[in-house]
Structures are given as C-alpha cells and as structure tokens.
C-alpha positions as CSV (number, residue, x, y, z in Angstrom):
1,X,-84.7,18.9,45.2
2,X,-81.0,19.3,46.1
3,X,-78.2,17.6,44.2
4,X,-74.6,17.3,45.3
5,X,-72.3,16.2,42.5
6,X,-69.8,14.0,44.4
7,X,-67.9,13.5,41.1
8,X,-68.3,14.7,37.5
9,X,-65.7,12.7,35.5
10,X,-65.7,9.5,33.6
11,X,-65.6,6.2,35.4
12,X,-61.8,6.3,35.1
13,X,-61.7,9.8,36.7
14,X,-59.6,12.8,35.6
15,X,-56.7,12.6,35.4
16,X,-56.8,9.1,34.2
17,X,-54.4,6.9,36.1
18,X,-51.1,6.7,34.2
19,X,-52.2,8.8,31.3
20,X,-49.5,11.1,30.0
21,X,-51.7,13.4,27.9
22,X,-51.7,17.2,28.2
23,X,-55.3,17.4,29.5
24,X,-54.6,14.9,32.3
25,X,-51.3,16.7,33.1
26,X,-53.3,19.9,34.0
27,X,-56.3,18.2,35.6
28,X,-55.0,18.7,39.1
29,X,-56.3,20.4,42.2
30,X,-59.7,21.9,41.6
31,X,-59.6,20.7,38.0
32,X,-59.4,17.0,38.9
33,X,-62.6,15.0,38.7
34,X,-63.7,11.8,40.3
35,X,-66.1,9.4,38.6
36,X,-69.6,10.9,38.3
37,X,-71.9,10.2,41.3
38,X,-74.9,12.3,42.4
39,X,-76.4,12.5,45.9
40,X,-80.1,13.5,45.7
41,X,-81.6,15.2,48.8
42,X,-79.2,13.1,51.0
43,X,-81.5,10.1,50.4
44,X,-80.8,8.8,46.8
45,X,-77.4,8.0,45.5
46,X,-77.0,7.7,41.7
47,X,-73.9,5.6,40.9
48,X,-71.6,4.3,43.6
49,X,-68.0,5.2,43.1
50,X,-64.8,4.7,45.1
51,X,-64.4,7.4,47.7
52,X,-68.1,8.4,47.7
53,X,-68.2,8.7,51.5
54,X,-65.1,10.9,51.6
55,X,-66.4,13.0,48.6
56,X,-69.7,13.5,50.4
57,X,-67.9,14.6,53.6
58,X,-65.8,17.1,51.7
59,X,-69.0,18.5,50.2
60,X,-70.5,18.8,53.7
61,X,-72.9,15.8,53.4
62,X,-73.1,12.5,55.1
63,X,-74.3,9.3,53.3
64,X,-75.9,8.0,56.4
65,X,-79.4,9.0,55.2
66,X,-79.1,7.3,51.8
67,X,-82.1,5.0,51.4
68,X,-81.5,3.8,47.8
69,X,-78.3,3.3,45.7
70,X,-78.9,3.0,41.9
71,X,-76.3,2.1,39.2
72,X,-76.5,3.5,35.7
73,X,-73.7,1.6,33.8
74,X,-71.6,-1.5,34.0
75,X,-68.7,-1.0,36.3
76,X,-65.4,-2.5,35.0
77,X,-62.6,-3.6,37.2
78,X,-62.8,-4.7,40.8
79,X,-66.1,-4.4,42.6
80,X,-66.6,-1.1,44.5
81,X,-66.8,-1.8,48.2
82,X,-70.1,-0.9,49.7
83,X,-69.6,1.6,52.5
84,X,-71.1,0.4,55.9
85,X,-74.7,1.4,56.4
86,X,-75.6,1.9,52.7
87,X,-78.3,-0.3,51.1
88,X,-77.2,-2.7,48.4
89,X,-76.7,-1.1,45.0
90,X,-79.0,-2.1,42.2
91,X,-80.6,-1.1,38.9
92,X,-84.2,-0.5,38.0
93,X,-85.4,-2.4,34.9
94,X,-86.0,-0.3,31.8
95,X,-89.4,1.4,31.8
96,X,-90.1,0.5,35.4
97,X,-90.7,3.0,38.2
98,X,-89.4,2.8,41.7
99,X,-90.9,4.7,44.7
100,X,-88.3,5.7,47.3
101,X,-89.2,6.0,50.9
102,X,-87.9,9.6,50.8
103,X,-90.8,10.5,48.5
104,X,-88.8,10.5,45.2
105,X,-90.1,8.6,42.2
106,X,-87.5,7.1,39.9
107,X,-88.3,5.8,36.4
108,X,-85.7,3.9,34.4
109,X,-85.1,5.3,30.9
110,X,-83.9,2.8,28.2
111,X,-80.5,3.7,26.6
112,X,-79.0,3.2,23.2
113,X,-75.9,1.9,24.8
114,X,-75.2,-0.4,27.8
115,X,-76.6,1.3,30.9
116,X,-79.7,2.9,32.3
117,X,-80.8,6.5,32.6
118,X,-83.0,7.7,35.4
119,X,-85.8,10.2,35.5
120,X,-86.1,11.4,39.1
121,X,-89.2,13.3,40.3
122,X,-88.8,14.9,43.7
123,X,-91.5,15.3,46.4
124,X,-91.8,18.9,45.2
125,X,-92.6,17.8,41.6
126,X,-89.4,19.0,40.0
127,X,-87.9,16.6,37.4
128,X,-84.3,15.5,36.8
129,X,-82.9,13.4,34.0
130,X,-79.6,11.6,34.7
131,X,-77.9,9.7,31.9
132,X,-74.9,7.3,32.0
133,X,-71.6,7.9,30.3
134,X,-71.8,7.7,26.6
135,X,-75.5,7.0,26.8
136,X,-78.6,8.6,25.2
137,X,-82.3,7.7,25.5
138,X,-83.3,5.0,23.0
139,X,-85.7,6.7,20.6
140,X,-87.4,10.0,21.2
141,X,-89.5,10.2,24.4
142,X,-93.1,11.1,24.1
143,X,-93.3,14.5,25.8
144,X,-97.0,15.2,25.0
145,X,-98.5,16.9,27.9
146,X,-95.3,17.0,29.9
147,X,-93.2,20.0,30.6
148,X,-89.4,20.0,29.9
149,X,-87.1,18.6,32.6
150,X,-85.9,21.1,35.2
151,X,-82.4,19.7,35.0
152,X,-80.4,17.3,32.9
153,X,-77.1,15.7,33.8
154,X,-75.5,14.0,30.8
155,X,-72.4,13.4,28.7
156,X,-72.9,16.7,26.8
157,X,-69.4,16.7,25.1
158,X,-69.4,13.0,24.3
159,X,-73.0,12.8,23.0
160,X,-74.0,16.2,21.8
161,X,-76.5,14.8,19.3
162,X,-78.4,13.2,22.2
163,X,-78.9,16.7,23.7
164,X,-80.1,17.8,20.2
165,X,-82.7,15.0,20.2
166,X,-83.8,15.9,23.7
167,X,-84.3,19.5,22.5
168,X,-86.2,18.4,19.4
169,X,-88.6,16.3,21.5
170,X,-89.3,19.1,24.0
171,X,-87.6,17.2,26.9
172,X,-85.1,20.0,27.2
173,X,-86.4,23.5,26.9
174,X,-85.0,27.0,27.2
175,X,-85.1,27.0,31.0
176,X,-83.6,23.5,31.5
177,X,-80.4,23.6,33.4
178,X,-78.0,21.2,31.5
179,X,-74.9,20.2,33.4
180,X,-72.1,18.3,31.7
181,X,-70.9,15.2,33.6
182,X,-68.8,12.1,32.7
183,X,-66.1,14.6,31.6
184,X,-63.0,13.1,30.0
185,X,-59.6,14.1,28.9
186,X,-60.7,14.8,25.3
187,X,-61.4,18.4,26.2
188,X,-58.8,20.4,28.1
189,X,-60.1,21.8,31.4
190,X,-60.5,25.5,32.1
191,X,-61.7,28.0,29.5
192,X,-61.8,25.5,26.7
193,X,-64.2,23.3,28.7
194,X,-66.4,26.3,29.6
195,X,-66.4,27.4,25.9
196,X,-67.4,23.9,24.6
197,X,-70.2,23.6,27.2
198,X,-71.5,27.1,26.5
199,X,-71.7,26.3,22.8
200,X,-74.1,23.5,23.8
201,X,-76.1,25.6,26.1
202,X,-74.7,23.7,29.1
203,X,-72.3,24.3,32.0
204,X,-69.7,22.3,33.9
205,X,-69.3,22.5,37.7
206,X,-66.5,21.4,40.0
207,X,-66.8,18.2,42.1
208,X,-68.6,18.8,45.3
209,X,-71.0,21.4,43.9
210,X,-74.5,21.5,45.3
211,X,-77.3,22.7,43.1
212,X,-81.0,23.1,43.5
213,X,-83.2,21.5,40.8
214,X,-85.7,24.0,39.5
215,X,-83.8,27.0,40.9
216,X,-83.0,29.7,38.4
217,X,-79.6,29.3,36.9
218,X,-77.9,31.5,34.3
219,X,-78.1,29.5,31.0
220,X,-75.1,30.3,28.8
221,X,-76.0,32.8,26.1
222,X,-75.7,31.3,22.6
223,X,-74.6,34.0,20.2
224,X,-76.9,34.4,17.2
225,X,-73.9,35.1,14.8
226,X,-70.5,33.4,15.0
227,X,-67.6,33.8,12.6
228,X,-64.9,31.1,12.6
229,X,-61.6,32.1,10.9
230,X,-58.6,30.0,10.2
231,X,-56.0,28.9,7.7
232,X,-56.0,25.8,5.5
233,X,-56.5,22.6,7.6
234,X,-56.5,24.6,10.8
235,X,-59.6,22.9,12.1
236,X,-61.9,25.8,11.5
237,X,-64.7,23.7,10.0
238,X,-64.6,21.2,12.8
239,X,-64.8,24.1,15.3
240,X,-67.8,25.5,13.4
241,X,-69.6,22.2,13.5
242,X,-69.0,21.9,17.2
243,X,-70.9,25.2,17.7
244,X,-74.1,23.6,16.4
245,X,-73.8,19.9,17.1
246,X,-76.3,20.1,20.0
247,X,-78.9,21.9,17.9
248,X,-81.9,19.7,16.9
249,X,-81.8,20.9,13.3
250,X,-79.2,22.6,11.2
251,X,-78.9,23.6,7.5
252,X,-75.4,23.1,6.3
253,X,-74.7,25.6,3.4
254,X,-71.9,24.4,1.2
255,X,-70.7,27.3,-1.0
256,X,-68.1,25.2,-2.9
257,X,-70.6,23.1,-4.8
258,X,-69.3,20.2,-6.9
259,X,-66.3,20.0,-9.3
260,X,-66.7,17.5,-12.1
261,X,-63.7,15.3,-12.5
262,X,-61.9,16.5,-9.4
263,X,-61.5,13.3,-7.2
264,X,-59.6,15.1,-4.5
265,X,-62.4,17.7,-4.1
266,X,-65.0,14.9,-4.0
267,X,-63.1,13.2,-1.2
268,X,-62.9,16.4,0.8
269,X,-66.7,16.9,0.4
270,X,-67.3,13.3,1.4
271,X,-65.2,13.6,4.6
272,X,-67.2,16.7,5.6
273,X,-70.5,14.9,5.1
274,X,-69.5,11.9,7.1
275,X,-68.5,14.1,10.0
276,X,-71.8,15.9,10.2
277,X,-74.8,14.6,12.1
278,X,-77.3,12.7,10.0
279,X,-80.1,15.1,11.0
280,X,-78.4,18.0,9.3
281,X,-79.6,19.1,5.8
282,X,-77.2,20.2,3.2
283,X,-77.8,23.0,0.7
284,X,-75.2,23.7,-2.0
285,X,-75.6,27.4,-3.0
286,X,-73.9,30.8,-3.0
287,X,-77.2,32.6,-2.7
288,X,-76.8,33.3,1.0
289,X,-79.0,36.4,1.3
290,X,-82.4,34.6,0.9
291,X,-81.3,31.9,3.4
292,X,-80.3,34.5,6.0
293,X,-83.5,36.4,5.5
294,X,-85.8,33.4,5.8
295,X,-87.1,31.9,9.0
296,X,-85.8,28.4,9.8
297,X,-83.3,26.4,11.8
298,X,-79.6,27.3,12.4
299,X,-77.3,27.8,9.4
300,X,-73.7,26.7,9.1
301,X,-72.2,28.5,6.1
302,X,-68.9,27.0,4.9
303,X,-67.2,29.0,3.6
304,X,-67.1,32.8,2.7
305,X,-63.8,32.4,0.8
306,X,-65.6,30.1,-1.8
307,X,-68.6,32.5,-1.8
308,X,-66.2,35.4,-2.6
309,X,-64.7,33.3,-5.4
310,X,-68.1,32.9,-6.9
311,X,-68.9,36.6,-6.5
312,X,-65.7,37.6,-8.2
313,X,-66.5,35.2,-11.0
314,X,-69.8,36.9,-11.6
315,X,-68.4,40.3,-11.4
316,X,-65.5,39.5,-13.8
317,X,-63.2,40.8,-11.0
318,X,-60.2,38.7,-12.0
319,X,-59.6,40.8,-15.1
320,X,-57.9,44.1,-14.4
321,X,-59.8,46.0,-17.1
322,X,-63.2,44.6,-16.1
323,X,-62.4,45.4,-12.4
324,X,-61.6,49.0,-13.2
325,X,-64.7,49.5,-15.4
326,X,-67.3,48.2,-13.0
327,X,-66.3,44.9,-11.5
328,X,-65.2,46.6,-8.3
329,X,-68.5,48.3,-7.8
330,X,-70.5,45.2,-8.6
331,X,-68.5,43.1,-6.1
332,X,-68.9,45.8,-3.5
333,X,-72.6,45.9,-3.9
334,X,-72.9,42.1,-3.6
335,X,-70.7,42.1,-0.5
336,X,-72.7,44.8,1.1
337,X,-75.9,42.8,0.5
338,X,-74.4,39.8,2.3
339,X,-73.1,41.9,5.2
340,X,-76.5,43.5,5.6
341,X,-78.2,40.1,5.6
342,X,-75.9,38.9,8.3
343,X,-76.8,41.9,10.4
344,X,-80.6,41.4,9.9
345,X,-80.8,37.6,10.2
346,X,-82.9,36.2,13.0
347,X,-81.5,32.7,12.6
348,X,-78.6,31.3,14.5
349,X,-75.7,31.3,12.0
350,X,-72.1,30.1,12.1
351,X,-70.0,31.3,9.2
352,X,-66.6,29.9,8.3
353,X,-63.9,31.8,6.4
354,X,-60.2,31.6,5.5
355,X,-57.7,33.9,7.2
356,X,-55.3,34.6,4.4
357,X,-53.7,37.9,5.5
358,X,-50.7,36.2,7.2
359,X,-49.5,34.2,4.3
360,X,-47.3,34.7,1.2
361,X,-48.1,37.8,-0.9
362,X,-49.7,36.4,-4.1
363,X,-47.6,36.9,-7.3
364,X,-50.5,38.1,-9.4
365,X,-52.7,41.2,-9.2
366,X,-55.8,39.0,-9.3
367,X,-54.5,36.9,-6.4
368,X,-53.7,40.0,-4.4
369,X,-57.2,41.4,-5.2
370,X,-58.8,38.2,-3.8
371,X,-56.7,38.3,-0.7
372,X,-57.6,42.0,-0.1
373,X,-61.3,41.5,-0.8
374,X,-61.5,38.5,1.5
375,X,-59.8,40.5,4.3
376,X,-62.3,43.3,3.9
377,X,-65.2,40.8,3.8
378,X,-64.0,39.0,6.9
379,X,-63.7,42.3,8.8
380,X,-67.2,43.5,7.7
381,X,-68.8,40.2,8.7
382,X,-66.9,40.1,12.0
383,X,-68.3,43.5,12.8
384,X,-71.8,42.1,12.6
385,X,-71.1,39.0,14.7
386,X,-71.4,38.7,18.4
387,X,-68.7,36.0,18.5
388,X,-65.5,35.6,16.5
389,X,-63.0,32.8,16.8
390,X,-59.6,32.3,15.2
391,X,-58.5,28.6,14.9
392,X,-54.8,27.8,14.7
393,X,-53.5,24.3,14.8
394,X,-56.9,23.0,15.9
395,X,-57.0,25.5,18.9
396,X,-59.6,28.2,19.0
397,X,-58.8,31.7,20.3
398,X,-61.7,34.0,21.1
399,X,-61.3,37.3,19.3
400,X,-64.7,38.7,20.1
401,X,-67.4,37.7,22.7
C-alpha cells in the first residue's frame, strides 16, 4: 500500500494565515505545510483539502484514479470545491466498514472528539490507522488476535497520550511506523520538531512524501537514559515530561516529598500533578537505587538536586566538622551507588537536575559544598546517559546524543 501525504499540517495549514508567531514566520519553503490529506494507492483520498489536485501533481500523482473520498473531521469555513472527476466526499458511520472498488477495506473508528478515524486494510493485507486532528480512538480497541498496525498517521504532538493508549493496547508495536500529521505552530519546525517526534518514537515528513506501508522504516531510537538539566523555572520538568508523555505507563518519582505547613510548596506539587497524565503513578522517595534496579515501566525522577539534599542531610554534610570526619566519604559512597544504578538500569529513565554552576557563588561553605557536589553528581550521571539536554528559557539544547 502506497501513501502520498499531500499535506501534513492542521486544517489551517502552516504558516497559519495572518499569524505573526515565530513558528509561522519560519514555516516557509520546504517547512510550510498544507492541511493534512492522504492519497492511498491513487484510489482512496482521506480528507479533501484546498489545492489537493495541485499538491498531487507536485508529488507526481494524478487524482484521476480516485474512487472514494472520505472526510475525517468537520471542515470549518467555506466548503471545499470538489475537483472535477472526483466522487462526492463522505464519511463512514462509526463502526461500519466500507469496501472500495480498488480492493481496500475501510473501517470507521469512533473518536473521543468530533471526527472519524479510519482503519484502512490494503489488498496486500497491510493495515493503516489514520486519525483526525486532535482526535484519539474512543476507548481502547480490542487487539486480541490482531497484529499491530503497520503504520499510524495521527496528531502525535497534540495527543501524545493517545499514542500511549495505542501502545498499551498493542495497536502500536515496536515495528509500527508512526508519522506525525496535523502539525501546528505550537512546535517550531526543523530540529525541534524532529526531536519532539523522536521522543515519541515517531517521525515527521515533508508534504508530498510518498511512503510504503509495511516497508521497513528506521524507527527513531529512544535513549534508555536521559538527563535534563536547567535552572530554576527553566522548563526542565516540562521537557522531561515530554520525553515520556507517549509511553503507556510511567512511574513519576518525586524526591522532594511533602513539607508540612508550606503552602507554596504544596501549590508547586499540585501544579506538577495536574500537568502529568492521569495514567502515571507517583512515588515519593529518595530511595532511587532499588527503583532503578527493579523491572518495570519508565521512570521520571524529579529531581537529583532534592535527592542530593536528602543525601547530605543523612551524611551530616552541612556541618564542616562532620564533613571532614566522615561525611564526605559517606556522601561519596551514596552518590557512587546511585551512579552505578543509573549505569545498570534496564528501565527507560529520565532524570531531572538543577544546573547551578552558572549562578552566584554561595556565601556559606555549606552552600558552596552543595553546589560543588551537585555539579559532580550531574557530571557523573551525564556520563552514564545516552542523551543529555540543557533547558534555558524553555528551549532545550542537546548536549549529548
């Protein structure tokens, strides 16, 4: 089954008409994107968009052989003019199956938002799942006895939790080629778009790209260990959460715990919890070594700076005399255990830590000790991670990949 992506953007396209944002400003030339529309084997058109005939011609395809035009979502604004020779556009009722004269079978998949998704089975038996913008399958499909889809086209960046559900149900497997469509101006094009897609195990392609469903495609490697560094309010926690938002199950390890009577801290914790997917499980502990050693779902550890605070408390490392008489050694041993556990873990893990080396020199010896030890800890953990990011002003810079 051959697909040609006539467009890969949202219904408004990219750049959005009249939008002054930075992402739209640079979405020109090869980075521009028309509204998503997919031509299947030259016979089936999923979504009719303005300029579809011209887009097909630019990709080297004619729409003269199209036998069925299906819509997936409500089209706002003026009606799209039907090009001469194309059959009338329609939608398949949820749960119903349509047989196309070309030999394709199309089943309508109910969505949790206005619109219809389509499962397309080609004459050769390969399977494609195409979802509308902002849409995800309603409920979890029963995959008993069914192999994963060969390809999925969906709003990966807008609905990452939908991809997580598809993975959890077995609809998306390790060999499924996931392509991000309905791309909007929320994510800058270029390397940032590639990085966001890769974190979800997906890829983005330019308009006009032709792909073969079921053909081997290089699935982006997901690093087992990622360290996300950043200063206060830099966006490092948000970036860390993005790395795992398409995983079907995540254990969020909060090393800060609770602070009785501290309303501001409780508010911070509450905001973090509201931002995380409901399927994530939270564990409040500084005992990281057993978690890293155990089998289980992906871990998000936030953060190493608070873990170090706890470790220094236990070692009495804030006191100069205790530090000199054994606190240094005790802290070094605990840190070495953590670094060794990061090296040996078989679980996907994203660790968050503060980057404090660029700030004001602390006025106390204990403050300088914490800064130095955190710098050493960050360096040691970074050495065991395949991927390291530095987040500044909400923007992530790749330090190691």
